MDAnalysis code that builds the backbone (N, CA, C; Angstrom):
import MDAnalysis as mda
import numpy as np

u = mda.Universe.empty(237, n_residues=79, atom_resindex=np.repeat(np.arange(79), 3), trajectory=True)
u.add_TopologyAttr("name", ["N", "CA", "C"] * 79)
u.add_TopologyAttr("resid", np.arange(1, 80))
u.add_TopologyAttr("resname", ["UNK", "UNK", "UNK", "UNK", "UNK", "UNK", "UNK", "UNK", "UNK", "UNK", "UNK", "UNK", "UNK", "UNK", "UNK", "UNK", "UNK", "UNK", "UNK", "UNK", "UNK", "UNK", "UNK", "UNK", "UNK", "UNK", "UNK", "UNK", "UNK", "UNK", "UNK", "UNK", "UNK", "UNK", "UNK", "UNK", "UNK", "UNK", "UNK", "UNK", "UNK", "UNK", "UNK", "UNK", "UNK", "UNK", "UNK", "UNK", "UNK", "UNK", "UNK", "UNK", "UNK", "UNK", "UNK", "UNK", "UNK", "UNK", "UNK", "UNK", "UNK", "UNK", "UNK", "UNK", "UNK", "UNK", "UNK", "UNK", "UNK", "UNK", "UNK", "UNK", "UNK", "UNK", "UNK", "UNK", "UNK", "UNK", "UNK"])
u.atoms.positions = np.array([
    [92.855, 93.676, 102.164],
    [91.935, 94.710, 102.604],
    [92.177, 95.164, 103.988],
    [92.278, 94.193, 104.887],
    [92.576, 94.543, 106.291],
    [93.873, 95.258, 106.488],
    [94.884, 94.901, 105.648],
    [96.175, 95.546, 105.769],
    [96.103, 96.980, 105.359],
    [95.299, 97.275, 104.341],
    [95.087, 98.608, 103.890],
    [94.399, 99.504, 104.962],
    [93.353, 98.909, 105.560],
    [92.657, 99.666, 106.661],
    [93.571, 99.857, 107.778],
    [94.433, 98.922, 108.148],
    [95.381, 99.058, 109.209],
    [96.347, 100.157, 108.860],
    [96.830, 100.209, 107.593],
    [97.832, 101.197, 107.169],
    [97.228, 102.577, 107.205],
    [95.932, 102.737, 106.780],
    [95.281, 104.009, 106.801],
    [95.085, 104.489, 108.326],
    [94.770, 103.566, 109.158],
    [94.567, 103.879, 110.635],
    [95.877, 104.400, 111.217],
    [96.908, 103.672, 110.904],
    [98.266, 104.036, 111.378],
    [98.653, 105.336, 110.867],
    [98.371, 105.658, 109.638],
    [98.773, 106.914, 109.049],
    [97.952, 108.097, 109.703],
    [96.690, 107.830, 109.968],
    [95.873, 108.866, 110.603],
    [96.352, 109.153, 112.011],
    [96.618, 108.070, 112.766],
    [97.172, 108.254, 114.186],
    [98.537, 108.872, 114.172],
    [99.408, 108.503, 113.224],
    [100.745, 109.081, 113.160],
    [100.658, 110.559, 112.729],
    [99.664, 110.920, 111.907],
    [99.560, 112.276, 111.494],
    [99.168, 113.172, 112.651],
    [98.264, 112.690, 113.537],
    [97.879, 113.402, 114.726],
    [99.027, 113.532, 115.678],
    [99.893, 112.557, 115.786],
    [100.942, 112.543, 116.749],
    [102.118, 113.480, 116.319],
    [102.131, 113.882, 115.016],
    [103.246, 114.602, 114.494],
    [103.078, 116.148, 114.700],
    [101.975, 116.572, 115.385],
    [101.703, 117.908, 115.498],
    [102.804, 118.714, 116.207],
    [103.424, 118.181, 117.257],
    [104.459, 118.919, 117.980],
    [105.857, 118.177, 117.999],
    [105.950, 117.074, 117.368],
    [107.201, 116.300, 117.464],
    [107.880, 116.240, 116.147],
    [109.071, 116.819, 116.061],
    [109.731, 116.831, 114.697],
    [110.193, 115.407, 114.274],
    [110.524, 114.588, 115.288],
    [110.994, 113.224, 114.884],
    [109.746, 112.383, 114.313],
    [108.608, 112.596, 115.015],
    [107.400, 111.866, 114.420],
    [107.043, 112.426, 113.089],
    [107.205, 113.717, 112.832],
    [106.883, 114.336, 111.533],
    [107.878, 113.742, 110.511],
    [109.126, 113.600, 110.828],
    [110.107, 113.081, 109.874],
    [109.730, 111.604, 109.526],
    [109.368, 110.796, 110.542],
    [108.860, 109.468, 110.387],
    [107.633, 109.430, 109.411],
    [106.676, 110.263, 109.738],
    [105.492, 110.396, 108.875],
    [105.804, 110.671, 107.479],
    [106.718, 111.656, 107.203],
    [107.106, 112.091, 105.906],
    [107.826, 110.939, 105.182],
    [108.703, 110.159, 105.908],
    [109.391, 109.094, 105.299],
    [108.437, 107.891, 104.915],
    [107.499, 107.612, 105.719],
    [106.509, 106.515, 105.491],
    [105.560, 106.847, 104.358],
    [105.261, 108.076, 104.136],
    [104.273, 108.437, 103.092],
    [104.918, 109.100, 101.895],
    [106.282, 108.986, 101.780],
    [106.905, 109.705, 100.628],
    [106.555, 109.110, 99.328],
    [106.226, 107.792, 99.227],
    [105.756, 107.242, 97.898],
    [104.300, 106.890, 97.924],
    [103.477, 107.426, 98.795],
    [102.080, 107.150, 98.876],
    [101.363, 107.812, 97.727],
    [100.480, 107.066, 97.008],
    [99.629, 107.508, 95.963],
    [98.252, 107.362, 96.301],
    [97.597, 108.425, 96.643],
    [96.110, 108.353, 97.094],
    [95.125, 108.043, 95.932],
    [95.636, 107.922, 94.718],
    [94.753, 107.573, 93.565],
    [94.648, 106.073, 93.502],
    [95.514, 105.307, 94.148],
    [95.503, 103.860, 94.068],
    [94.463, 103.271, 95.003],
    [93.522, 102.469, 94.487],
    [92.466, 101.867, 95.305],
    [92.637, 100.390, 95.364],
    [92.317, 99.720, 96.540],
    [92.576, 98.280, 96.755],
    [91.456, 97.462, 96.140],
    [91.075, 97.717, 94.905],
    [90.073, 96.858, 94.218],
    [90.592, 96.565, 92.796],
    [90.101, 95.442, 92.299],
    [90.453, 95.069, 90.957],
    [89.883, 96.015, 89.898],
    [88.579, 96.272, 90.029],
    [87.903, 97.145, 89.055],
    [87.712, 98.501, 89.738],
    [88.119, 99.537, 89.121],
    [88.106, 100.851, 89.655],
    [86.705, 101.407, 89.902],
    [85.714, 100.695, 89.305],
    [84.319, 101.227, 89.478],
    [83.630, 100.464, 90.638],
    [84.321, 99.466, 91.246],
    [83.816, 98.760, 92.412],
    [83.725, 99.670, 93.581],
    [82.698, 99.482, 94.448],
    [82.572, 100.276, 95.606],
    [83.562, 99.630, 96.718],
    [84.147, 100.520, 97.458],
    [85.043, 100.120, 98.514],
    [84.342, 100.501, 99.808],
    [84.001, 99.464, 100.580],
    [83.220, 99.763, 101.868],
    [84.235, 99.604, 103.010],
    [84.167, 100.703, 103.785],
    [85.050, 100.727, 104.982],
    [84.148, 101.024, 106.222],
    [84.309, 100.203, 107.188],
    [83.420, 100.295, 108.439],
    [84.295, 100.827, 109.532],
    [83.842, 101.876, 110.181],
    [84.529, 102.520, 111.325],
    [83.622, 102.598, 112.466],
    [84.119, 102.255, 113.692],
    [83.346, 102.400, 114.928],
    [84.085, 103.450, 115.825],
    [83.426, 104.379, 116.334],
    [84.015, 105.340, 117.227],
    [83.506, 105.116, 118.616],
    [84.478, 104.946, 119.514],
    [84.129, 104.622, 120.950],
    [84.550, 105.848, 121.729],
    [83.504, 106.483, 122.385],
    [83.830, 107.628, 123.241],
    [84.088, 107.141, 124.615],
    [85.231, 107.452, 125.091],
    [85.627, 107.043, 126.429],
    [85.532, 108.024, 127.531],
    [85.622, 109.337, 127.091],
    [85.544, 110.359, 128.148],
    [85.317, 111.688, 127.521],
    [84.459, 112.578, 128.197],
    [84.379, 113.984, 127.832],
    [85.357, 114.784, 128.684],
    [86.334, 115.402, 128.078],
    [87.334, 116.065, 128.756],
    [86.892, 117.482, 129.158],
    [86.207, 118.129, 128.240],
    [85.799, 119.562, 128.482],
    [84.522, 119.821, 127.663],
    [83.602, 120.649, 128.247],
    [82.457, 121.109, 127.614],
    [82.364, 122.592, 127.727],
    [82.328, 123.319, 126.657],
    [82.206, 124.782, 126.652],
    [80.861, 125.106, 126.179],
    [80.024, 125.541, 127.122],
    [78.569, 125.798, 126.718],
    [78.437, 127.065, 125.877],
    [79.328, 128.019, 126.080],
    [79.197, 129.290, 125.321],
    [79.395, 129.071, 123.838],
    [80.400, 128.330, 123.467],
    [80.666, 128.126, 122.069],
    [80.091, 126.747, 121.563],
    [79.451, 125.994, 122.464],
    [78.826, 124.705, 122.206],
    [79.839, 123.699, 121.582],
    [80.989, 123.631, 122.202],
    [82.026, 122.655, 121.699],
    [82.331, 121.733, 122.880],
    [82.868, 120.544, 122.538],
    [83.279, 119.611, 123.473],
    [84.753, 119.072, 123.134],
    [85.428, 118.580, 124.096],
    [86.701, 117.994, 123.835],
    [86.609, 116.553, 124.325],
    [86.361, 115.620, 123.426],
    [86.251, 114.235, 123.801],
    [87.545, 113.481, 123.728],
    [87.596, 112.305, 124.494],
    [88.695, 111.312, 124.382],
    [88.027, 110.104, 123.760],
    [88.437, 109.741, 122.550],
    [87.740, 108.632, 121.826],
    [88.830, 107.742, 121.048],
    [88.435, 106.671, 120.774],
    [89.224, 105.692, 119.944],
    [88.512, 105.209, 118.707],
    [89.205, 105.041, 117.653],
    [88.630, 104.626, 116.350],
    [88.894, 103.251, 116.173],
    [87.950, 102.367, 115.832],
    [88.081, 100.952, 115.577],
    [87.714, 100.733, 114.141],
    [88.588, 100.212, 113.335],
    [88.270, 99.840, 111.927],
    [87.807, 98.420, 111.936],
    [86.671, 98.135, 111.446],
    [86.035, 96.799, 111.340],
    [86.478, 96.065, 110.059],
])
């Protein structure tokens, strides 16, 4: 279970990093070429899969009051 959560976290972070880097995009594509999102890490497919995530806000980079948006710096912790 912990390995799956770690794998999902790595995929999410890698996906964010591939936005402007062609080498990172190629790595992302290679790692997820055989990924099947229908597979669940439970014996019985009707079992509930509980995933706990903690978001730690470390800094507010920008606040735009006109459009009411913020640009935070945060880290995701999978429990």
